[in-house]
PAFITOR-303711 format. One record per residue: x, y, z of N, C-alpha, C, O in turn. Coordinates in steps of 0.1 Angstrom, whole numbers, plus 5000, padded with zeros to 4 digits. Example, Ala and Ser with C-alpha at 12.3 -4.5 7.8 and 13.67 -1.06 7.14 Angstrom:
513249435078512349555078513249675078514249675085/512849785071513749895071512950005079513450115080/
//
This chain:
480150645143479950665129481150695122481350665110/482150765128483350805122484150675118484750665107/484250585128484950455125484350385113485050325105/482950375113482250305102482650375088482850305079/482550505088482850575075484350555072484650535060/485150555082486650525079486850385073487650375064/486150285078486350155073485850145059486450085050/484750205056484150205042485150275033485450225022/485650385037486650465029487950375026488450365015/488350315037489650235036489450105027490350065020/488250045028487949935019487949975005488449904996/487450095002487550144988488950164984489350134973/489750224993491150254989491950124987492650104977/491650024996492349894994491949824981492749764974/490649834978490149774965490749844953491149784943/490849974953491450054942492950014941493449984930/493650004952495049964952495249824946496149804937/494449734951494549594945494249594930494849514923/493249664926492849674912493949734904494249684893/494649834909495749904901496849804900497449794889/497149734910498249634910497949524900498749474892/496749474901496249364892496349404877496849334869/495849524874495849584861497249594856497549564844/498149644864499549664861500249534857500849514847/500049434866500749304865500149234852500949164845/498849244850498249174839498849234826499149154817/498949364825499449424813500949394811501349374800/501649394822503149364821503349234815504149214806/502649134820502748994815502148974801502648894793/501149054798500649054784501649104774501849034764/502349214778503349264769504549164768505049144757/504949104779506049014779505748894770506548844762/504548834772504048714765503948744750504148654742/503648874747503548914732504948944726505048964714/505948934735507248964730507549114727508449144719/506749194732506849344730507849404740508149354751/508449514735509449584744508749654755507749724754/509249624767508749694779509349834781510549844779/508449924785509050064787508350114800507350064805/508950224805508450294817508350204829509250124832/507250204836507050124848507149974845507649894853/506649944833506749794829508149744828508449634832/509049834823510449794822511049784836511949704839/510649874845511149874859510649754866511349694875/509449704862508949574868507949594879507349494883/507649714883506749734895505949864893506349954886/504749854898503749964897504250094905504550084916/504250204898504650334904503650444902503950564904/502450404897501450514893500250494902500150394909/499350584901498050584909498350594923499150684927/497750514931498050514946499450484949500050524959/500150404940501550364942502450474940503650454943/502050584935502850704934502850784947503650874949/501850754956501750824968502350754980503050814988/502150624981502750534990503150404983502450364974/504150334988504550214981503650094983503550004975/502950094995502049984998500750035003500350025014/499950094993498650144997497650045002496850075011/497749924997496849815002497149775016496249755025/498449765020498849735033498449845043497949825054/498649975038498350085046496850095050496450115061/496050065040494550065042494149955051493349975060/494749835049494449725058494749745072493949715081/495949805075496349835089495349935095494949925106/495050035087494150145091492750085094492050135104/492249985087490949925090491049865104490049875111/492049795107492149735120492249835131491749815142/492849955129492850065138491350115140490950145151/490650125129489250165130488450065138487550105146/488649935137488049835145488249865160487349855169/489549905163489849935177489050055181488550065193/488850155172487950275176486550225179485950285188/486050125172484750075175484750025190483750045197/485849955193485849895207485950005218485449985229/486550115214486550225224485150285226484750305237/484450295215483050345216482150245224481350285231/482450115222481550015228481950005243480949985251/483150015247483549995261483650125269483650125281/483850235261484050365268485450375274485750465282/486350285270487750285276488750275264488550195255/489850345266490950335256491650205258492250145249/491650145270492350025273491449905273490649885283/491449825262490649705262491349605253492349635247/490849485253491549375246491749395231492649345225/490849475225490949495210492249575207492749555195/492749645216494049715214495149615211496049645202/495149505217496149405215496049355201497149335194/494849335196494649285182495249375172495949335163/494849505173495349595162496849615163497549635153/497449615175498849635176499549515170500549535162/499149395173499749275167499649265152500549225145/498449305147498249305132499149415125499649385115/499249535132500149635126501549585126502349605116/501949515137503349465137503549355126504649355120/502549275124502549175114502749235100503649195092/502049345097502149415084503449485083504049495072/504049535094505349595093506449485089507249515080/506349375095507349265092507049215077508049195070/505849205074505549165060505949265050506549235039/505849395053506249505044507749505042508249515031/508549485053509949475052510349355043511249365035/509749245046510149125039509849135024510649095015/508649185020508249195006509149294999509549274987/509549395006510449495000511849444998512549474988/512249355007513549295006513549204993514549214985/512549134991512449044979512349134966513049104956/511549234967511449324955512749394952513049404940/513549434962514849494959515749394952516549444943/515649274955516549174949516149154934516949124926/514849164932514349134918514349254909514649244897/514149374914514049494906515049604912514749664922/516149624905517149724910516649864911517149934920/515749904903515250044904514350074916513950184918/513949964923513049974934513750064945513050124953/515050054946515750134956515450284954515250354964/515550334942515250474939513850504942513550614948/512850414939511450434942511250444957510450524962/511950364965511950364979512350504985511850554995/513350564978513850694983512850804980512850914986/511950784970511050894966509650884972508950984973/509250754975507850734979507850664993508550564994/507150725002507050655016506350525015505550495006/506550435025506050305025504550305028503750245020/504050365039502650355043501950485044500750495041/502650585049502050715052502450825042503650845041/501450885035501850985025502551095032502251135043/503551155025504251275030504051385020504751395010/503151475023502951585014504051685012504151765002/505051675021506151775020507351715013508351785010/507351585010508451515004508551554989507551554982/509751594985509951634971510151504963510951424967/509451494952509651374943510551414931510451524926/511451324927512351354916511551354903511951414893/510551274902509751264890508251304893507851314904/507551344882506151374884505351244886505751134882/504251264892503351144894502851104881502451184872/502750974879502250914867500850864870500550824881/500050864860498750804861498650674854499350644845/497750584859497650454854496950454841496750344834/
//
């Protein structure tokens, strides 16, 4: 039951993250198309508020965690830590690691302020002890 609740929670987190990114990008391009001056996160070019103030890739983090929860289901079903489902979650997590590095490389080329954001906000796992230079912004 813990794995099932975990998956439901993570699907909600992933949906919120996707919606925050969609809302941000829609507004950014609406402002650009209207010829209005961009400011704040819009001028920086990338979302830094909401879940994106906690981790840089909340949707990736949730998706990886969902696959780990599937592995927990397999442990409950087989009664063993060592089963074929472990291979699936490990390969998917590795895929997301590579994807995360690649997308951040592209983002760094496109948005110079992303480097500062990378130094302030962890990629996948929140760090409650990390000091942020700026206060968290809300969407």
